[in-house]
SEVEX-958474 format. One record per atom (N, C-alpha, C): residue in three letters; x negated, y, z negated. Coordinates in steps of 0.2 Angstrom, whole numbers, padded with zeros to 4 digits, always signed. Layout:
ALAXYZ;...
END
This chain:
MET-0004-0006+0000;MET+0000+0000+0000;MET-0004+0006+0000;VAL-0009+0006-0005;VAL-0014+0012-0005;VAL-0018+0013+0001;LYS-0020+0007+0004;LYS-0024+0008+0011;LYS-0019+0011+0016;ARG-0013+0009+0016;ARG-0008+0011+0022;ARG-0007+0019+0021;ILE-0006+0021+0015;ILE-0006+0028+0014;ILE-0012+0032+0016;PHE-0018+0029+0014;PHE-0024+0032+0016;PHE-0025+0033+0023;ARG-0023+0027+0027;ARG-0024+0028+0034;ARG-0019+0033+0037;THR-0013+0034+0034;THR-0008+0039+0037;THR-0011+0046+0036;VAL-0013+0047+0030;VAL-0016+0054+0029;VAL-0022+0055+0033;LYS-0026+0050+0033;LYS-0032+0051+0038;LYS-0030+0053+0045;ASN-0025+0049+0047;ASN-0023+0051+0054;ASN-0020+0058+0055;ILE-0017+0060+0050;ILE-0014+0067+0050;ILE-0020+0072+0050;LEU-0025+0071+0046;LEU-0030+0075+0045;LEU-0034+0076+0052;PHE-0035+0070+0055;PHE-0040+0070+0061;PHE-0037+0070+0067;ALA-0030+0070+0067;ALA-0027+0069+0074;ALA-0028+0075+0078;ASP-0028+0074+0084;ASP-0029+0080+0089;ASP-0023+0084+0090;PRO-0022+0090+0087;PRO-0016+0094+0088;PRO-0013+0094+0095;ARG-0017+0095+0100;ARG-0014+0095+0107;ARG-0011+0088+0109;ARG-0014+0083+0107;ARG-0011+0076+0108;ARG-0004+0076+0105;LEU-0004+0078+0098;LEU+0002+0077+0095;LEU+0007+0082+0098;TYR+0005+0087+0100;TYR+0010+0092+0104;TYR+0013+0089+0110;ARG+0009+0085+0114;ARG+0012+0082+0120;ARG+0016+0076+0118;GLU+0015+0073+0112;GLU+0019+0067+0110;GLU+0026+0070+0107;GLN+0026+0076+0104;GLN+0031+0078+0100;GLN+0035+0084+0103;LEU+0036+0085+0110;LEU+0039+0090+0113;LEU+0046+0091+0111;ASP+0049+0086+0109;ASP+0056+0086+0107;ASP+0057+0089+0100;LEU+0051+0091+0096;LEU+0052+0093+0089;LEU+0050+0101+0089;ILE+0048+0103+0095;ILE+0045+0110+0095;ILE+0049+0115+0091;ASN+0056+0115+0093;ASN+0060+0121+0090;ASN+0065+0118+0085;LYS+0062+0113+0081;LYS+0067+0110+0076;LYS+0064+0111+0069;PRO+0068+0113+0064;PRO+0066+0114+0057;PRO+0065+0107+0055;PHE+0061+0106+0049;PHE+0060+0099+0047;PHE+0061+0100+0039;ARG+0062+0094+0036;ARG+0062+0093+0029;ARG+0060+0086+0028;PHE+0054+0085+0024;PHE+0051+0078+0022;PHE+0052+0078+0015;GLU+0056+0072+0013;GLU+0057+0071+0006;GLU+0051+0068+0002;GLY+0049+0071-0004;GLY+0044+0068-0007;GLY+0046+0065-0014;ALA+0041+0063-0018;ALA+0042+0059-0024;ALA+0039+0061-0030;ASN+0036+0067-0030;ASN+0033+0070-0036;ASN+0037+0075-0040;GLY+0043+0077-0037;GLY+0047+0082-0041;GLY+0045+0089-0039;LYS+0040+0090-0034;LYS+0038+0096-0032;LYS+0039+0097-0025;ALA+0040+0104-0023;ALA+0042+0105-0016;ALA+0038+0111-0013;VAL+0037+0111-0007;VAL+0034+0117-0004;VAL+0038+0119+0002;LEU+0039+0126+0002;LEU+0043+0129+0007;LEU+0038+0132+0012;ILE+0038+0130+0018;ILE+0033+0133+0023;ILE+0036+0137+0028;ILE+0034+0143+0029;ILE+0037+0148+0034;ILE+0033+0150+0040;HIS+0035+0149+0046;HIS+0032+0150+0052;HIS+0031+0157+0053;GLY+0027+0159+0058;GLY+0026+0166+0060;GLY+0031+0168+0065;TRP+0030+0175+0067;TRP+0034+0178+0072;TRP+0034+0176+0079;THR+0039+0175+0082;THR+0041+0172+0089;THR+0039+0165+0089;SER+0037+0162+0084;SER+0035+0155+0084;SER+0040+0150+0082;THR+0039+0144+0080;THR+0044+0139+0077;THR+0041+0135+0071;PRO+0045+0131+0068;PRO+0042+0127+0062;PRO+0037+0122+0064;TYR+0037+0121+0071;TYR+0031+0116+0073;TYR+0024+0118+0071;GLU+0024+0125+0071;GLU+0017+0128+0070;GLU+0014+0126+0063;VAL+0019+0124+0058;VAL+0016+0122+0052;VAL+0019+0114+0050;ARG+0021+0111+0055;ARG+0023+0104+0054;ARG+0018+0099+0052;ARG+0012+0100+0055;ARG+0007+0095+0053;ARG+0004+0096+0046;LEU+0004+0102+0044;LEU+0002+0103+0037;LEU+0008+0101+0032;GLY+0014+0102+0034;GLY+0020+0099+0030;GLY+0019+0092+0030;LYS+0018+0088+0035;LYS+0017+0081+0035;LYS+0012+0078+0030;TYR+0006+0082+0031;TYR+0001+0080+0026;TYR+0002+0081+0019;LEU+0006+0086+0017;LEU+0007+0088+0010;LEU+0013+0083+0008;ASN+0017+0081+0013;ASN+0022+0076+0011;ASN+0019+0069+0010;GLU+0014+0067+0013;GLU+0011+0061+0012;GLU+0007+0061+0006;ASN+0006+0066+0003;ASN+0003+0067-0004;ASN+0008+0068-0009;GLY+0015+0067-0008;GLY+0020+0067-0013;GLY+0025+0073-0013;TYR+0023+0078-0010;TYR+0028+0084-0010;TYR+0034+0084-0005;THR+0039+0086-0007;THR+0045+0088-0003;THR+0043+0094+0001;VAL+0043+0094+0008;VAL+0041+0100+0012;VAL+0047+0102+0016;SER+0049+0108+0016;SER+0054+0111+0021;SER+0051+0116+0025;GLY+0052+0116+0031;GLY+0050+0121+0036;GLY+0056+0123+0040;PRO+0060+0128+0038;PRO+0066+0131+0041;PRO+0064+0135+0047;GLN+0068+0136+0052;GLN+0067+0140+0058;GLN+0071+0147+0056;LEU+0067+0152+0057;LEU+0069+0159+0056;LEU+0074+0161+0061;ARG+0079+0165+0059;ARG+0084+0167+0064;ARG+0081+0171+0070;GLY+0084+0169+0076;GLY+0081+0172+0082;GLY+0075+0168+0085;HIS+0073+0163+0082;HIS+0067+0159+0085;HIS+0069+0153+0088;GLY+0065+0150+0092;GLY+0066+0143+0095;GLY+0071+0143+0100;THR+0073+0149+0103;THR+0078+0149+0108;THR+0075+0153+0114;VAL+0078+0159+0114;VAL+0075+0164+0120;VAL+0074+0170+0116;PRO+0069+0174+0119;PRO+0067+0181+0116;PRO+0073+0185+0115;LYS+0078+0185+0119;LYS+0084+0190+0118;LYS+0088+0189+0111;ASP+0087+0182+0108;ASP+0090+0181+0102;ASP+0087+0185+0096;LEU+0081+0187+0097;LEU+0077+0191+0092;LEU+0079+0199+0092;GLU+0082+0201+0098;GLU+0083+0208+0099;GLU+0086+0212+0093;GLU+0091+0209+0090;GLU+0095+0213+0085;GLU+0093+0211+0078;ILE+0089+0206+0077;ILE+0087+0203+0071;ILE+0083+0208+0067;LYS+0085+0209+0060;LYS+0082+0213+0055;LYS+0078+0208+0051;TRP+0072+0211+0048;TRP+0068+0207+0044;TRP+0072+0204+0038;GLN+0077+0208+0035;GLN+0081+0206+0029;GLN+0084+0199+0031;GLU+0086+0198+0037;GLU+0089+0192+0039;GLU+0085+0186+0038;TRP+0078+0187+0040;TRP+0073+0181+0039;TRP+0072+0180+0032;PHE+0072+0185+0028;PHE+0072+0184+0020;PHE+0078+0180+0018;GLN+0084+0182+0020;GLN+0090+0178+0018;GLN+0089+0170+0020;ASP+0086+0169+0026;ASP+0085+0162+0028;ASP+0080+0158+0023;ILE+0075+0162+0021;ILE+0070+0158+0016;ILE+0073+0158+0009;GLU+0076+0163+0007;GLU+0079+0163+0000;GLU+0084+0157-0001;LYS+0088+0157+0004;LYS+0093+0151+0004;LYS+0089+0144+0004;GLU+0084+0143+0008;GLU+0081+0137+0008;GLU+0077+0136+0001;TYR+0074+0141-0002;TYR+0071+0141-0008;TYR+0076+0139-0014;CYS+0082+0142-0014;CYS+0087+0140-0019;CYS+0089+0133-0018;GLU+0089+0130-0012;GLU+0091+0123-0011;GLU+0086+0118-0014;LEU+0079+0120-0013;LEU+0074+0116-0015;LEU+0074+0116-0023;LYS+0075+0122-0025;LYS+0074+0123-0033;LYS+0080+0119-0036;LYS+0085+0117-0033;LYS+0090+0113-0037;LYS+0088+0106-0039;ASN+0083+0103-0035;ASN+0081+0096-0036;ASN+0074+0096-0037;HIS+0070+0101-0038;HIS+0063+0101-0039;HIS+0061+0105-0045;ARG+0056+0103-0049;ARG+0054+0107-0055;ARG+0050+0112-0053;LYS+0046+0111-0048;LYS+0042+0117-0045;LYS+0043+0118-0038;VAL+0043+0124-0035;VAL+0043+0125-0028;VAL+0038+0130-0027;PHE+0033+0128-0022;PHE+0028+0133-0020;PHE+0031+0136-0013;VAL+0028+0141-0011;VAL+0030+0144-0005;VAL+0023+0146-0001;ALA+0023+0144+0005;ALA+0018+0145+0010;ALA+0020+0148+0016;GLY+0016+0152+0019;GLY+0018+0155+0026;GLY+0012+0157+0030;THR+0013+0158+0036;THR+0007+0160+0041;THR+0010+0166+0044;SER+0005+0171+0045;SER+0006+0177+0048;SER+0012+0181+0044;ILE+0017+0183+0048;ILE+0023+0187+0044;ILE+0027+0182+0040;GLY+0026+0175+0041;GLY+0029+0170+0036;GLY+0026+0171+0029;SER+0020+0173+0029;SER+0017+0174+0022;SER+0019+0181+0019;ASN+0021+0186+0023;ASN+0024+0192+0021;ASN+0031+0191+0018;LEU+0034+0186+0021;LEU+0041+0184+0018;LEU+0040+0180+0011;ALA+0035+0176+0011;ALA+0033+0172+0005;ALA+0031+0177-0001;LEU+0028+0183+0001;LEU+0026+0187-0004;LEU+0032+0191-0007;LEU+0037+0193-0003;LEU+0043+0196-0005;LEU+0047+0191-0009;LEU+0047+0185-0007;LEU+0051+0180-0011;LEU+0048+0179-0018;ALA+0042+0179-0018;ALA+0038+0178-0025;ALA+0040+0184-0029;SER+0040+0190-0026;SER+0041+0196-0030;SER+0048+0197-0033;THR+0053+0193-0030;THR+0060+0194-0032;THR+0062+0187-0036;ASN+0058+0182-0035;ASN+0059+0175-0039;ASN+0053+0173-0043;LYS+0053+0175-0049;LYS+0047+0174-0053;LYS+0046+0166-0054;ASN+0051+0162-0053;ASN+0050+0155-0053;ASN+0046+0151-0048;VAL+0045+0155-0042;VAL+0040+0153-0037;VAL+0034+0150-0041;ALA+0032+0144-0039;ALA+0026+0141-0043;ALA+0019+0144-0041;GLY+0019+0146-0034;GLY+0013+0148-0032;GLY+0013+0150-0024;LEU+0008+0153-0022;LEU+0009+0155-0015;LEU+0002+0153-0011;ILE+0004+0151-0005;ILE-0002+0149+0000;ILE-0001+0154+0006;LEU-0005+0159+0007;LEU-0005+0164+0011;LEU-0010+0164+0017;MET-0007+0162+0023;MET-0012+0161+0029;MET-0011+0167+0034;ALA-0017+0170+0036;ALA-0017+0175+0041;ALA-0012+0180+0039;THR-0012+0183+0033;THR-0007+0187+0030;THR-0009+0194+0032;PRO-0004+0198+0036;PRO-0006+0205+0037;PRO-0005+0210+0031;TYR-0010+0212+0028;TYR-0010+0218+0023;TYR-0008+0224+0027;ALA-0011+0224+0033;ALA-0010+0229+0038;ALA-0011+0226+0045;ILE-0007+0228+0050;ILE-0009+0227+0057;ILE-0014+0231+0060;LYS-0019+0228+0064;LYS-0024+0233+0067;LYS-0021+0239+0071;PHE-0024+0244+0069;PHE-0021+0251+0072;PHE-0014+0252+0071;GLU-0012+0250+0065;GLU-0004+0250+0063;GLU+0000+0256+0065;SER-0003+0262+0063;SER+0001+0268+0065;SER+0001+0270+0072;LEU-0004+0268+0076;LEU-0004+0269+0083;LEU+0001+0264+0086;ALA+0001+0258+0084;ALA+0005+0253+0087;ALA+0012+0254+0086;VAL+0014+0257+0080;VAL+0021+0259+0079;VAL+0023+0265+0083;MET+0019+0270+0084;MET+0020+0275+0088;MET+0021+0273+0095;LEU+0017+0269+0098;LEU+0018+0266+0105;LEU+0024+0262+0106;ALA+0025+0258+0101;ALA+0031+0254+0101;ALA+0038+0258+0102;ARG+0038+0263+0098;ARG+0044+0268+0098;ARG+0044+0271+0105;LEU+0039+0273+0107;LEU+0038+0277+0114;LEU+0040+0272+0119;ASN+0038+0266+0119;ASN+0040+0261+0124;ASN+0047+0259+0125;LEU+0051+0260+0119;LEU+0058+0259+0119;LEU+0062+0263+0124;PHE+0059+0269+0126;PHE+0062+0273+0131;PHE+0062+0270+0138;PHE+0057+0266+0139;PHE+0056+0264+0146;PHE+0057+0256+0147;ARG+0057+0252+0142;ARG+0059+0245+0143;ARG+0060+0242+0136;LYS+0063+0236+0136;LYS+0066+0233+0130;LYS+0061+0227+0128;TYR+0056+0225+0133;TYR+0052+0219+0131;TYR+0045+0221+0133;ASN+0040+0217+0129;ASN+0033+0218+0131;ASN+0031+0210+0132;LYS+0026+0210+0136;LYS+0023+0203+0137;LYS+0017+0202+0132;LYS+0016+0196+0129;LYS+0011+0195+0124;LYS+0004+0195+0128;HIS-0001+0198+0124;HIS-0008+0198+0127;HIS-0012+0194+0122;TYR-0017+0190+0124;TYR-0021+0186+0119;TYR-0028+0187+0121;PRO-0033+0187+0116;PRO-0040+0188+0117;PRO-0043+0182+0121;PRO-0048+0183+0125;PRO-0050+0178+0129;PRO-0053+0172+0125;THR-0056+0173+0120;THR-0060+0167+0116;THR-0055+0163+0112;PHE-0051+0166+0107;PHE-0048+0162+0103;PHE-0040+0161+0104;GLY-0038+0165+0110;GLY-0031+0164+0112;GLY-0030+0160+0118;VAL-0034+0155+0119;VAL-0034+0151+0125;VAL-0027+0148+0126;SER-0025+0146+0132;SER-0019+0144+0134;SER-0016+0138+0130;THR-0021+0134+0128;THR-0020+0128+0124;THR-0019+0128+0117;THR-0019+0134+0114;THR-0018+0136+0107;THR-0011+0134+0106;ILE-0009+0130+0101;ILE-0003+0127+0099;ILE+0002+0133+0098;THR+0001+0138+0094;THR+0005+0143+0093;THR+0007+0147+0099;ARG+0002+0147+0104;ARG+0003+0151+0110;ARG+0008+0147+0115;LEU+0007+0140+0114;LEU+0012+0136+0118;LEU+0019+0136+0116;ILE+0020+0136+0110;ILE+0027+0136+0107;ILE+0030+0142+0106;SER+0027+0148+0106;SER+0030+0154+0105;SER+0033+0157+0111;TYR+0037+0162+0110;TYR+0040+0166+0116;TYR+0034+0170+0119;LYS+0034+0170+0126;LYS+0029+0173+0130;LYS+0030+0181+0130;ARG+0036+0183+0129;ARG+0037+0190+0128;ARG+0042+0191+0122;TYR+0042+0198+0120;TYR+0046+0199+0114;TYR+0049+0206+0114;PRO+0055+0206+0111;PRO+0059+0213+0111;PRO+0055+0218+0107;ILE+0054+0224+0110;ILE+0050+0229+0106;ILE+0054+0231+0100;ARG+0060+0231+0100;ARG+0064+0233+0094;ARG+0063+0229+0088;ASN+0062+0222+0090;ASN+0061+0217+0084;ASN+0054+0218+0082;ALA+0049+0220+0086;ALA+0042+0221+0084;ALA+0042+0226+0079;LEU+0046+0231+0079;LEU+0046+0236+0074;LEU+0048+0234+0067;GLU+0052+0228+0067;GLU+0054+0225+0061;GLU+0048+0222+0057;ILE+0043+0220+0061;ILE+0037+0217+0059;ILE+0033+0222+0054;PHE+0033+0228+0057;PHE+0029+0234+0054;PHE+0033+0235+0047;LYS+0039+0235+0047;LYS+0043+0237+0041;LYS+0042+0231+0036;LEU+0042+0225+0038;LEU+0041+0219+0034;LEU+0034+0220+0031;VAL+0029+0221+0035;VAL+0022+0221+0032;VAL+0022+0227+0027;LYS+0025+0233+0028;LYS+0024+0238+0024;LYS+0028+0237+0017;LYS+0034+0233+0018;LYS+0037+0232+0012;LYS+0034+0227+0007;SER+0031+0222+0010;SER+0027+0217+0006;SER+0021+0220+0003;ARG+0018+0225+0007;ARG+0012+0228+0004;ARG+0014+0232-0002;GLU+0020+0235-0002;GLU+0022+0239-0008;GLU+0023+0234-0014;GLU+0025+0228-0013;GLU+0027+0224-0019;GLU+0021+0220-0022;LEU+0015+0220-0019;LEU+0009+0216-0021;LEU+0008+0216-0029;SER+0008+0222-0032;SER+0007+0222-0039;SER+0012+0219-0043;ARG+0018+0217-0041;ARG+0023+0214-0045;ARG+0022+0206-0044;ILE+0018+0204-0040;ILE+0017+0197-0039;ILE+0012+0194-0044;LEU+0014+0189-0048;LEU+0010+0186-0053;LEU+0008+0179-0052;GLN+0011+0176-0048;GLN+0010+0169-0047;GLN+0003+0167-0044;PRO+0000+0161-0045;PRO-0006+0159-0042;PRO-0006+0159-0035;CYS-0011+0161-0032;CYS-0011+0163-0025;CYS-0018+0160-0021;LEU-0017+0157-0016;LEU-0023+0155-0011;LEU-0022+0159-0005;ILE-0027+0163-0003;ILE-0027+0167+0003;ILE-0032+0164+0008;LEU-0029+0163+0014;LEU-0033+0160+0019;LEU-0033+0165+0025;GLN-0039+0166+0028;GLN-0039+0171+0034;GLN-0045+0169+0039;SER-0044+0169+0045;SER-0049+0168+0050;SER-0054+0174+0050;THR-0060+0173+0051;THR-0065+0178+0051;THR-0065+0182+0058;HIS-0061+0179+0063;HIS-0061+0182+0069;HIS-0053+0184+0071;ASP-0049+0185+0066;ASP-0042+0187+0067;ASP-0042+0193+0071;HIS-0038+0193+0077;HIS-0038+0199+0081;HIS-0032+0203+0080;VAL-0027+0200+0076;VAL-0021+0204+0075;VAL-0021+0208+0069;ILE-0023+0206+0063;ILE-0023+0210+0057;ILE-0029+0213+0055;CYS-0029+0218+0051;CYS-0035+0222+0049;CYS-0040+0217+0046;ARG-0046+0218+0047;ARG-0052+0214+0045;ARG-0052+0212+0037;LYS-0050+0217+0033;LYS-0050+0217+0026;LYS-0043+0215+0023;SER-0039+0212+0027;SER-0032+0210+0024;SER-0033+0206+0018;ALA-0036+0200+0019;ALA-0037+0195+0013;ALA-0040+0199+0007;GLU-0045+0203+0008;GLU-0048+0206+0003;GLU-0043+0211-0001;ASN-0040+0215+0003;ASN-0035+0220+0001;ASN-0029+0217-0003;ILE-0027+0211-0001;ILE-0022+0207-0004;ILE-0024+0205-0011;TYR-0030+0202-0011;TYR-0034+0199-0017;TYR-0034+0205-0022;CYS-0036+0211-0020;CYS-0037+0216-0025;CYS-0031+0219-0027;SER-0026+0219-0023;SER-0019+0222-0025;SER-0014+0218-0028;ILE-0015+0211-0027;ILE-0009+0207-0030;ILE-0010+0207-0037;GLY-0005+0206-0041;GLY-0005+0206-0048;GLY-0007+0199-0051;SER-0008+0194-0047;SER-0010+0187-0049;SER-0016+0187-0053;VAL-0017+0183-0058;VAL-0023+0182-0061;VAL-0027+0177-0058;GLN-0023+0171-0056;GLN-0027+0166-0053;GLN-0026+0167-0046;LYS-0031+0168-0042;LYS-0031+0169-0035;LYS-0038+0168-0032;LYS-0038+0166-0026;LYS-0044+0163-0022;LYS-0043+0165-0015;ILE-0049+0167-0012;ILE-0049+0168-0005;ILE-0054+0163-0001;LYS-0051+0161+0004;LYS-0055+0156+0009;LYS-0055+0159+0016;TYR-0061+0159+0019;TYR-0061+0161+0026;TYR-0062+0155+0031;ILE-0059+0155+0036;ILE-0059+0150+0041;ILE-0063+0153+0047;ARG-0069+0150+0049;ARG-0073+0153+0054;ARG-0071+0152+0061;ARG-0071+0157+0065;ARG-0070+0157+0072;ARG-0064+0153+0074;ALA-0058+0156+0071;ALA-0052+0153+0073;ALA-0047+0158+0075;TYR-0042+0156+0078;TYR-0036+0161+0081;TYR-0032+0163+0075;HIS-0029+0169+0076;HIS-0025+0172+0070;HIS-0021+0167+0066;THR-0016+0163+0069;THR-0012+0158+0066;THR-0016+0152+0067;PHE-0021+0150+0063;PHE-0025+0145+0064;PHE-0022+0138+0062;ILE-0017+0138+0058;ILE-0016+0131+0054;ILE-0013+0126+0059;SER-0010+0128+0065;SER-0007+0123+0069;SER-0013+0120+0073;ASP-0019+0123+0074;ASP-0024+0120+0078;ASP-0030+0118+0074;ILE-0031+0120+0068;ILE-0037+0118+0064;ILE-0038+0111+0064;LYS-0044+0109+0065;LYS-0046+0102+0065;LYS-0050+0100+0058;ASN-0052+0106+0055;ASN-0056+0105+0049;ASN-0052+0103+0043;ASP-0053+0096+0041;ASP-0048+0093+0036;ASP-0049+0097+0029;TYR-0055+0100+0028;TYR-0055+0104+0022;TYR-0050+0109+0021;VAL-0047+0112+0026;VAL-0042+0117+0025;VAL-0036+0114+0022;PHE-0034+0109+0025;PHE-0028+0105+0022;PHE-0029+0103+0015;LYS-0035+0100+0014;LYS-0037+0098+0007;LYS-0037+0104+0002;ASP-0040+0109+0004;ASP-0040+0115+0000;ASP-0033+0117-0002;ILE-0028+0117+0002;ILE-0021+0119+0001;ILE-0018+0113-0004;LEU-0020+0107-0003;LEU-0017+0102-0007;LEU-0020+0102-0014;ASP-0027+0104-0015;ASP-0030+0105-0021;ASP-0027+0111-0025;PHE-0025+0116-0021;PHE-0022+0122-0025;PHE-0015+0120-0028;LEU-0011+0116-0024;LEU-0005+0114-0026;LEU-0006+0109-0032;ASN-0010+0105-0032;ASN-0011+0100-0037;ASN-0014+0103-0044;GLU-0018+0108-0043;GLU-0020+0112-0049;GLU-0015+0116-0052;ASN-0010+0118-0049;ASN-0005+0122-0051;ASN+0002+0119-0052;
END
């Protein structure tokens, strides 16, 4: 039995993310819930314009180690870009708060993890729900690069068009990046403005958050300001907190990462808390 579990976990850790993607095309825009046996749960929140598949492999790994794991799909995602157009960030918050409450009914501890703006939502959830057991923050924007300029240009662009096409850096945004494959290829500019509002709101709440916190960020993140992880670490009210940097990875690295130590660092954080 122990050997079988070990083989399963090892396969999850070292499986090629792109091979899994080709085998699991029917799961790309599906929420997931894996039932665990240790009485503890993890709510994992995907990033903007993406889907729960982005965090599914991590969720499976944590589930094989005893945790119930839920990966809901945020409103307006996993369908067509037009469905995002009128969505407000508060609606995403309602989505995750509802799922957190469901998990809390049957689990003595519920941790919350997120990638990119999913982790901004996790921060807000922890600021309003003190029973959140801990936070795993991946690629969290303390601020978007050139944030003030980006907001101004987005508002200006609204006079000329409704949508923008996504642009990726040539090195880490290659076409085979999982998040790039599953995400919308264009986005409503109006909804992009909601991202800036969400980031600003979560930034304002950092001092109120007291839960243990693991902060993970790529050293080559092209989306968020370079010192995002450091600024969150210094601003958050948590006493127990740790930063880990992922070398030479794309912004939302968790779907593509092959370094098993990242998954194990997350598991160790959960087990320690």
